[in-house]
Every structure is written in C-alpha cells, then in structure tokens.
N, C-alpha and C positions, 0 to 999 in steps of 0.2 A: 473556635469557641461556640460553634453552632450546635444545636441539638441534632444528633446524628440522624434521627428519624426524619426530621424536616429535610435534611440534605438528600436522603434516599428518595423522599417524595418528590423533591425538585428534579432529581435525576430521572425518575419514572415519568414525570409529567413532560419532560423534554426529549425523551429518547425516541429515536426513529427506528431502531432495531435493537433487539436484546440478544446478547451473547451469553449463554449460560454455560458455566463450566461444571459439568456433571461429575462430581466426585463421589466416593463411596458414601459420604454422609450428607450429600446435597439435599435430599428430600427429608432428612431428619430435622431440618431447620424450618420453622414455621414461616420465617421471613422470605426465604427463597420461593416457597410455594405461593405466597401472597404476591410476590413480584411477578411470577409467571402468570398468575391469574389477572393481575393488572394489565400485563402486556396483551394477553388473549382478549380481555374485555375491551381493549382499545384498538384491536386489530393491528397490533405491532408485530411485525415478523420476528420470529424467534429462531436463532441458530443454536443448536445444542452441540457442545463440544464434550465428548465422552473421554474423561481422564480416568482410566482404570477399567474395571469390569462391571460397573453398575450401569444399567440401562436407564434412560429417562423414564419417569413414572408419571402417572396422572394424565392430564390433558396433552402433554407433549410426548407421551409414549408412542403415539401413532407416527411420529416423525422420525425419520432415520437421523441418528446423530453422527456427526463427524467423529472419527476416532483420532486420538492424539496420545502421544507419549506423555505420561504424567510428569516425567522429569524434564521434558522439553516441549511444553505446550506451544511455545512460540513457533515451532516448526509447522504448525497448522495455519499460520497467518496467510499463506498464499491461498489455501483452500477457502478460508473465510473471506478473503478479499474477492475471490472469484464469485462466491455466492452473492456477496453484496453488489458486485458490479453487474453480474449477468442475471441472476434470478430476481434481484430486487431493483434492477434497472438504474443503478447509481454509479455507473462507470465514470461519467463526467465529474461527479463530485469527489470521486476518489483520486483523480489525477493530480489535483493540487497537493493533496496529502502525500502522495507518492513522490512528487517532486521535492517537497519540503523535507521529507525523510532522507531522500538521496542527498540533498544539499547539506544536511547536517551529519553526514556519515562520520563516525568517530574513529574508524580504523579500516585497515585494508580488507579484512574479512567482510565487514559490513558494507564496504564499497561494492563488493561482488554481489552480496545478497540483495542489497537495496537496488542495485542496478537491474538485477534479474526481475525483481518485483515491479520495477518501473517499465522495463523493456517489454514484457509480455502483453500487458493490457493496453499500452498507449499506442494508438494508431496515428495520431496527429498532435502537433503542438501549436499553440497560438504563438504570436511573436513575443508576447509577454512571458510565456512559459519557456520559450527558447532562451530569451535573455536571462531568465532566472537560472537555467541550467548552465549556461556559459559562464555567468558570474560565479556560481557555486564551484564549478570545475576549476576556475582560475584561483579562487580564494582558498579552497580547501585542499591542502597537500595530501590528504587521504584519498582524494579523487585524482588529482593530476599526477600523482606518483603511483597510483594503483596499477600494477602490472596487468591485471585482468582487463582493465579498461583501455590501456594504451600499448599493449604488446603488438606483435605483428598482425593480429586479427583486428586491431583498431575498433573494438566493440563500441566505444562511446561515439566515435565519428560515424561509423556505419549506422548506428541507431539514429543519430541526428539527421543523417541524410535520408534514411528511410521515412522518418515521420515528418520531414519538412519538404522533401523534394529538392533541397538545396545541396550544394557542395560545400565542404568545409576543409579548412587547413588548420594544422596545429603547429604552433611555434612555442616550444617550451611548455608553459602551463596555460597559454592562451589559445583558445580555439575561436576561429572567426570564419565568417562566410567567405567563400572564394568567389569572387566576382569574375565571370567569364569575360575574357578580353574580346572586344568587338573587332572583327576584321572588316574594315570598310573598303577593301580593295585598292587603296592608295598605296603605292609601293614605297613611300617615304614616311 
C-alpha cells in the first residue's frame, strides 16, 4: 500500500551496488536513467548486465557490460557474484548468503548449482558456518540425497575438509567431525 516512488527511493538510499538489466528499452525509461544517475552521484558501483543486443548508454556506456542470455539471465549469477566478491571486496559478506541459499536448496539440480556457487569462492568456514552447513545437510533431503554431493567423489565431504582442515564422516544423512584416536602407547 506504499507509494511506489517512495519505495524506489528507499531502495536507492540503501543500496550498496546497482545491478542494471540492460534490455532493448532500458534507456527509453526516464526512471532507469535517473536511478543510474543517483548511483553515480553517490559513488555506488554499477554492474551492467546486457540482455540482448542493446549496449549501455550515457554515463555507464564506458563500462563493459556482462553479457547474458535474455531467456536465462540467472546464468550470469556466478559472474555477478565474482564481481561483487573480488572487484568490490565483498567476499566475506557473500559467504553467509551462499550458505543460506545452499541450505534452502529446493531440488537436486539446485543442490548441484548452489554447491558449485558455494564451493568456488569459500576458502574457510567459521565454526558457526560449519554447523549451519551440517544442520542443513541433515535436514534437507535435497542435499543429503543429492548424488552430485554424495557419490563416489564425496564432493560435500571433500569441500568441508578443504575449508576446515578437519576430517569428516557420513552416516546416512548425518555428517560429523571425525575425531582422531590418540595412541598413547599403552598396549591395553
């Protein structure tokens, strides 16, 4: 029930990065041009995603746009994620979002896609993040039954070991840290 212009203004005032979807009629709209001007005037980084054959115009024309399939713009998510993480220095802020998206995986195909998005940029996990992943894996059948994660390659387990330096075991849908047995030299 809010006035839509006020909602747009709130969004502009709180954004940290602008993602523009450059369609054939993008620059025909006075609002999109004003939004870009607002971002530029406030030194907000702009990522242009080119959907079709129209190039960015105006002040964002000097920047190279990412190209995406107009029918499947979601396929550009990994490139956008990489720009936000590397060029804008926001890798640590993206990690919780990647973990949450993985935890909420709705189907087996998304289990693979979301795992790959998580696996590539994540180099280390906090204890809290590890606990979140283990709980999600146990609770979500789309994860613990995903062949891509649990087949002979054990991608999920290998990922956990790589980013924590710990060893893990899987029993059914539960993954837990494998505690090394101590050999104290006593023969009994």
